[in-house]
N, C-alpha and C positions, 0 to 999 in steps of 0.2 A: 505101789502106792494105791491107797483106797480111792475108788472113783465115786462119782455122784450116785451111780446106779447101785453100787455095793452098799452105800449108806442107806438108800431107800429100802433095799432088800432087807437089811438088818433091822431097820425100824419096824418094818412089817412083821418080821419074825418075833421081835420082842413084844409087840403090842397085839399079837395073836389075831383077833378078828377084824382089826383095822386094815384097810387097803389104801395106803396113802401114796401120793405121788410127790415128786420133788417140789412142785408148785405148792403143795399143801404144807410142806415142812421147811422150806428154804428160809423163811423168816425166823423160825425156831433155831435153825443152824446158825444164823447170823447172831442171834442172842447168845448162843453158846460161845461163839467167838468173843462177843462182848464180855462175857463172864471171865473168860481166860485173860483177856486184855486187862480187865480191872484187877484181877488177882495177881498177875505177873508184872503189870506196868508195861505192857507191850502194845503194839499197834498193828497186829495181824489184820489183813483185810477181811471183809465180810465174805462168807462162803458163797453167797449169791453172786458176788463180783467175779468169782473164779470158776465155780462149778456150773457153767451154763451149757454143758453138754454131758450126756450120760457117761461118756468115757473119760471125762476130765478129772484128774486128781486135784487135791488142794495143794497146788505147787506152782512154781514160777520158773522162768528161764532167764539166764543172764550170761552174757559173754560173747556169744556168736550165734549164727544161724543154725549151727549144728549142736548147740548146747542141749544137755539133757535136763529133764524136769528135776527141780530141787524142791523137796517138801518144805513147807513153812515150819512144820514140826513133825515129830515122829508119829507114825500111824497109831501107836499104842494110845496116844491121847485122843485120837478120833474115836477109838473104841471105848476108852474109859471115861471120856468127858462129853464129847459131842453127841454120840449115839444115845447114851442114857438120858442126857438132858433133853434131847428132842423127844424121846419116848415119854418122858415125864409130861411134856407140854401136850402131847397128843392125848394122854390119859386125863390130864387136868381139864381139857376142853370138854370132856364127857363126864367130868366130876368123879372120876374113878380114883379117889385118894385111898387106895388099898395098900396092902403090904407090898405089892409089886411096885407101886409108886414110891413108897418109902425106900425100898431097896435101891431103885434107880437114883433117888436123891442122895443116898449114902455113897453110891458108886461115883457120882459126880464130885462130891466133896472130897472123897479119897483120891480121885483122879487129879483134882486141882492141887491137892497137897503134894502128891507124888511129882507132878509136873513142876511145881515150884522148887521142890528139893533138888530135882535132877537137872532142870533146865535153866534155872534162874541166871546162873553165871555164864551160860553159853548162848544166850540170845544175842544175835548180831546187833550192833548199834542201830542199824537201819530199821529194826523192828521194835526199838525201845521208845517209850513215850517221851514227849517233850518234858524237860525238867520242871517246867511250870505246871505240868499236869500230873505226872506220876512221881515215882520215888527215885528217879535217876537224876544225877547232876552231870549232864553231858559236857563235853569240851565245847569251847566257844566257836571253833571254826571247823570247816570240813576237813582240813588237814589234821586237826586235833582228833576228830572222830576216827579217822583212819589210823592215827597213831594209837588211839585207845583200843581199837579192834586188834591191831597188831600185837599190842602188849598183852592182851587177853587171848591171843591166838584165835581171834574170831574172823570169819570171812567178811570181806567188803563187797557188797553187791551193788552193781550199777546196771541200769537197764537202758536199752536202745529201741528206737523205732526203725524197723526194716521195711523198705519199700520195694515191692516186687513188680517187674514188668508184666508178669502173668500171661505171657503169650510168646511161645518159642518162635513164632513166625515173624516177630518184629525185630527189625535191625536198629540198634541204638548206635548213633554216631559217637566216635571217640571224642569229637569236638564238643558234643552236647551230651554229657553223661546223664543218665536217668537220675531223678530226684533221690537225694540221700540226706541223712541226718547223722553227722558224726558225734553228736552230743551223747555222753554217757550220763544218764540221769540217776540221781539218788532216789531211793524208795520214797514214794509219795509226791515226787516232783511232778510238775505239769509239762507236758510236751504239746506243741502245736502241730497239727496235721498239715503237711505241706502240699503245695499245688504243683502242677506241671502244665506247661502251655505250649510245648513243641509238638508239631505234627511229624509223625514218623512213618516209614514205609515197611512193607513186608519184605521178606528175603527175596521174593521173586519180583518185587516192584509193582505187583498188580493191585495192591491195597494200600491205602493211606489210613492211618489210625489217629484219631483225635481222643485225647484223654477225657474221661467222663466221670471221674471220682474214684472212690476206693471201695473194695470189698473188705470185710474183716476176716481175720483168721479166727475160726470158731473158738469161743472160750476165752478170748482176750479182751475184746472191746465191744461195746454195744454199737448198733447201727448209727446212732446219733454221733458217736465218737469218731465215725469214719468221715464225716463231712470235712472238707477243706477248711482250715482255720479253727476247727474244734480243738478244745483242750482235752487231753487224755491224762488221767492220773496214772503214773507209772508204778505199777505193783508187780510187773513182769515185763519181759521183752514183748514188744508189740509188732506184729507182722501185718502189713496192709498190702492188698493186691489190686492192681489197677483194673478199672473198667475202661473199655475202649469202644468208640463208635467207628465202624469200618466203612470206607468209601472206596469205590473202584477208581483207579487212576486212568482207566481206559474207557472208551465208549465205542459202540459198534452199531452200524446201521442194520436195518432188517435184512439187507442183502449181503451183509457180512463184511463190510469195509470197516476196519479197526483204525482208531486214531488215539492219540494221547491227549488227555485234558491239559490245557495250557498251564495251569498252576502246578502241575506235577512234572512237567518236562525237565525243569532244572534240578529237581530232587533225585531223579532216577540215577542209579549206579548200575544195577543189573535188572534186566527185564526179561521175564519168561512169559511170553504171550500165551494165554490159555486157549483151549479149543473153543470155549463158549464165553462170550462177553455180552451182557445185556440180553441174555436169553437167545442170542443169535450165534450161529457157528461162524467163527472167524475164517474168512476165505481170502480177503484182500488186504494188503498193506497199502494204506492210502498214499497218495502223492505227497511228497515232502512230509513224510511221517514224523520227522524230528523237528519240524518247524512249528512255531506257534501261530496264532491267528494274525499277529502283527506282521508276519512274513519274515521272521528272523529265526535263525537256528539258536536254540537255547538249551540243548541237551549236552552241555559242556562236561558233565560228570558221568555220562553214560558210557560204560565200559563194554558191556556184553548184552547181546539180544539173542534170545532163543525163539524161533518161529514155531507157530502152532502146527499140529499134525495134518490138518486138512486144508492147508494153504493152496490157493490156485493162482494168485496174481500178486506180483510186486509192481506197483504202478510206477510211471515215469518219475525219476528223481526220488523214489521211495526212501532210500537211505542216504540221500544227498547230504554231504558234510557230516557224516557219522565220524565222530572223533575217537571212538573206542577201538578195540582190538579184535573183537570176536562177534561174528554173526553165525548162529548155528541153525542149520536146516534140520527138519525131522529126518531121522536116519532110516526109517522103514515106512513102507506104505501100509497103513493100518487096515484098510478095506477098500471096497469099490467106491467109497465117497471121494477118493482122489483119482479116479480113473482118468480124468482129463489132464492130470499132471499140473505142473507149475509153469506159469509164464513170467519171465523176467523182462520188464520193459526197458526201453533205452534210458541210459544214464541212471539206472536204479542204484548203482554203486559208485556214482561219480563223487570225487573229492573225499573218498574214504582213505585218507593218507596213512592211517595207522593199521588198516586192515591188511596185514601182510600175508595172510593165507585164508582160504575159505574152501569148504568141502561142498560140492554140489551133488545132491542125491540123484538116484537113477531116474526119478520121475520128473525131471525138468523137461517139459514138453516143448517149450519155445524160449529163445533168448533173442531179443532185438539187438540191432547194431548199436555198439557203444554202450551196452549194459555195464560192462566192466572197462571203462576207459583207462588208458595208460597215463602215468604221471612220471615226469622226468626224475631220475635219480632214486626212484622207489621201486623195489622189486617185490612183486606179489606172486604167490604160487596159488593156482586154482586147481584143486583136486576134483576130478570128475569120476563118478562111480560107474561110468560106462566107457566102453572102448570108443575111440574116435570114429571108427567105421560104423558104429551103431548109433551115433547121435542123430536125433530126429531132424528131418528136413527143415523144421521151423527154427533151427538154430541158425541165425543169420550170419553171413560172412562178416567178419569184423566185430563179432559179439564181445571179444576181449580187446577191442581197440576203440579209439575215439573216432567219430565221424569228422568230416572236415569242419563242420560248424563248431566243434568243440575246441579246435585250435591247438597248435603245437605246445602251448604253455601248460597243457594239462595232460601230457602224454606219460603213461606208465611204461614199465617193463613188466609184462605179464608172462609167467611161465605156466603152461597148462600141462597137468599130469593126468593122462588118461588111464582108465581101468583101475583106479585107486580102490583098495579094499581094506584100508587101515581103520 
């Protein structure tokens, strides 16, 4: 199909010494469409509404996100009507009413006659004028229009607005699907651009996204038409792409202690703690990491936590009352930034009733008594990547048991597997 740039190039070829741009001739192209509409009794859209990018053809899409471009009419009429008509207007502005002008005028009239003869009966009802305006007497209902199209073996075009999340890092909840519009609009109908007011998280749980409007798909709608609540005239399928404002769900002190912002604790499902938060390297998991400032555990939906590469400390009660099933330590020592290893404080993994297994890396330097307290009727396997005889002296006796102060009601059955290399 002929593109905007090809039309401009052909106009410049026909007018010889002129060097026009699309901005110079787009209104002339619109007038050429108006001439076709008046001659055929059609309502094809202005070229300027469609050809707003050099690579765009005078075409539309209908049916699905994978639909191909469909030309409003054959390319031969772009060459035989649109191009010579625009060339005439360019010459007329310079008062060049020469034999060349007369030739292009004849080409336009011949092209209109040919188009009427060959296309009059095959124009879909969607592109025919209202019976009060043109020469057609349309059916009274939408159902009648479809029946008329079917009788004449003409296609029935309907158009949709497609809304795109526009960021593969965002997780959409099945309970709160992204904005959509199931309406199939007839040609020329008005669609209202919809809003979105849910806050969503990234795949790793580190970012929260707030909707901030729409980007347009080039060549389909103007910037003004992208505003929420704006009306869009449907002359093709419309694709809109979300803009997002991104906010971190975590905060980190200058000394490297990371915590979760209160408002995001209930939203988290999976959390992959990055190495850097707030321009500080994450070194410490804060005490009661999963608790809000009101002093209650609110991470009911959190299933998995992945720890950062340069972690040095998990504070007392760090993962207390973790309800999920997985806490993942870094598997390898990246460089000498972790030379001191990781210290796991007492009760760091207390009341983690669903954490049935965990792998401790080789750089665990110290574990305090009761870091992994036992709980009755629950069996947990602790896989250690070092041999028992090689464990550091700072691993306290009873690191996988509760201290007396924890009480018998919270006792686990812990199995420790040494020298794990899986």
